[in-house]
Each structure stands twice: as C-alpha cells, then as structure tokens.
N, C-alpha and C positions, 0 to 999 in steps of 0.2 A: 576515671572514677577513683577516689581515694577513700580510705577507711580511717576513722578516728574513734577513740573510746569516749564514752560518756557515762558518768555515774548516775544511777537512778536509785531512789529509795524503794523499799519493799512495796509501799502503796502504789508508787508509780509503775513498778514492774507488773503488779497484779492488774492495774488498769490497762496497761499496754496489751498484756496477754488476753484480756477480756474484750479488747477492741474499743475501749472507752477513751483512751488517751492517745491523741494524735498531735499534741503540741507540747512544747516545753519552753521555758524562758530561763535565760542565763544572763547574769550581770555582765555588762560591758565594763571592764575595769578601767579603761581610758575613754571616757565619754567623748562622742564626736562634737566638734565645734561647729561643723556644718553637716550637710547630708553625708551620711556614712556610706562608704564604699563597701558593698557586700563582699568584695574580694578579700576584705580584712577579717571576715568571720572566722574565728579559730575552730569552729565546728565543721567547716567545709562549705561546699557550694551545692546548689540544687543538683540532685543526681548522685551526690556522694553518699557514703554509708557511714552509719554510726553503730558500733557494737557496744552493747550495754554491759557495764560493769555493775555487779550487784553483790550483796553479802552472800558468801558461799562457804562450803567446806567439802572435803573429800576424804574418803577412807577406802581401805582395801579389804576385800573379802577373800579368805583363803579356801573357800569351799566352791569348787567348780570353776574358779577363776584364778588366773595367775596373780601373784601379789603386786605385779606392776600394772594391773588393770583396775584403776580406781573407779569408784562410784562417786559422782558429784551430786551434791544436794544444795538447793537454793533456799535461803531463809524465807524469801517472799512466799514460798509455797505453803508455809505454815505446817500444821500437824499432818494434814493429808499428804502433802508432798514429801514430808520428812519421815514417813512411815518406814522407809527403808532401814532406818536405824533400829526399829523394833523387830525382834525375832532373829536378828543376825548375830547379835552379841548379847549376853546376859546383862552386861552393864556397858553402856556406851556414853561417854561424856562428849558432848558436841563442842568443838572449838571452832567458832565462826571466824572467817577471814574477812577483813575489810575489803570493800569493792576496789579500792585503789590497788590491791594486790592480785586482782583477778587476771589470769593470763588470757590472751585472746582465744586460745584453742578451746577453752571451756565456756566461753560466752554462748548462751543459748538464744539471745535475742539480737537481731540485726535490723536496723531501720534505714530507710532511704529518705533523705531530705527532699521534700517536695516544694517548700517555700521558706524564704528567710525574710524577716522584717526587722526593722529597728524601731523601738518605741519606748516611751516611758512606762513604767510598770502600772501606773494608775490609768493608762489608756486601755487596759485590757477590757474587752467587751464581755457580755454575758455568754455569747457563743464561744468566745475564746476560753472562758472559764470551763465550760462544758467540754471543750476539746482538750483541756488539761486533765480530763478524767474526773471532774468534780460534779457531783449531783446537786444541781441548783433547785430543781422542782420540789424536792421533798421538804424544803424549808419555806416554801411559799405559803401564805395563809390560805385556809380553805374557803374563807368567805369571798364572795365575788369582788373583783377589783375593778374600779372604774377604768374604762378603756384608755382614757387619756393619761392615766398614771401607771398602767400595768408595766410598760417598758422600763420606767424609772425604778419601780419596785424590784423587778427581776434583776436589773443591773445592780441595785443596792445589795440585794441578797447575794448575788454572785460574787461581787467584789468583796463583801464581808467574809464570805467563806474562803475565798482565795487569799485574802490578806492574812488570815490566821495561819494558813499553811506557809505562805511566803515569809512571814516574819519569823516563824519557828526555824526556818532554814537560813535566813539571811540577816535578821536584825542584829545579831551579835557580831556580825562581820562588818557592820556599818552600812548595810544596804537595805534597811527596813522600808516598809511601805511608805512611811511618812517622808522619807528622803527622796522618794520617787525616782529611783535610779533608772538609767538607760539600760535596756536589755536587748539581747538577741531573742527574737520570737521565732522558734523553729517549728515548722510543720513537717510531719513525717508519716510514712506508712511502714508497717511491719513487713519485712520480706523474709524473715526467718524468726520463728518463735516456738516456745515449748521445749521439748526435750532436746538436750545437747546432741549435736550431730557430728562432733569432732571425730 
C-alpha cells in the first residue's frame, strides 16, 4: 500500500466528511491512444491511500500549552470549526496556507482507493455526479415527469450542475467540459476523517 497526497476544495472536504462524496475526477494530462493501463494512474492503485491536502492554518497558545504545541484549523470547517480563534486572543488575524503546503502530519482526512476508471468527462452519469457529493434531486422540477423521460432529465440536471463546478476548476487550464478531456475517475472510502490525530 502506498500513500499519495491529493488536493481537495473546501466544498469537497465538507462533502467527504459528511459522507456524501466518494468519487473525484482528475484530468489525464497525456490522454491514452488506446485502452489506458491502470498501473499508470498517478494517484495510485486500488487499496492505496490518499491523504487530503486542504486550506489550513496553525497557531500556538501560550496558556496551558507549550509554544511548540500548535493548534491546527481547517478553512473548510467555516465559522463553527474556526471558533478556536475566538476567545484565545483579543485580535487574531488568520493567515490561511495553500493546500499545496500542507504537511502530511497535519492532514486529517485519509481515503482508500476502491476503484479506478478512465473516461471522458462527459460520460459522467447521474449516479457519479451524486457520488461526487453534488445534490441533484433539489434541482429537479416538482411536477410529475413522464417515466420515459425521467432518466434523461435527471442526467441533464446532474451534468449541468457538475459542468459548472468542473469548468470553474478546469476551463482556464484548457480542460473545460466542452473539450471533453480524459479523466481518472477515482472511487474511495474514508478511513480517517475529522479531527487531526497526528
């Protein structure tokens, strides 16, 4: 078993911790000319672990703790999770650190890869969109849908929601929805999450 880092946005972190997100898709930078060998996946193989890099900060309290005993706070937790800053210092300016600089020892989320697929981004199914942690049902119309068109409508709504998120992250890099890039579709389960246990 090997471990590798993977960057996740705040929304993705919240969805993972809530148990809603069990898939992620990442661009294949050198698309396959024929069937892709799963051994080439830079994120690992089935059974390998991914530790999540997210936006974070740390500070030290001098009351009851040694100054070398830092407190780590994760931006994805929002106001509720960041309440440690309130009441500990009269004024505390938060300096957030990019996920790329997160050390392994303070990562609080660890995932195990359970499946790897290669696909074009536009092949994503409605079920896959939900596994990406995206609520599809709330955008469906309340009126009854004819049975023969319900699956098409669900797929349309799911892909529309996913496309907006995908393009916000990837379009400027040249991998927008319209270009239909090849992606690694990783399915995972969370094996460690919540408070940091370092």
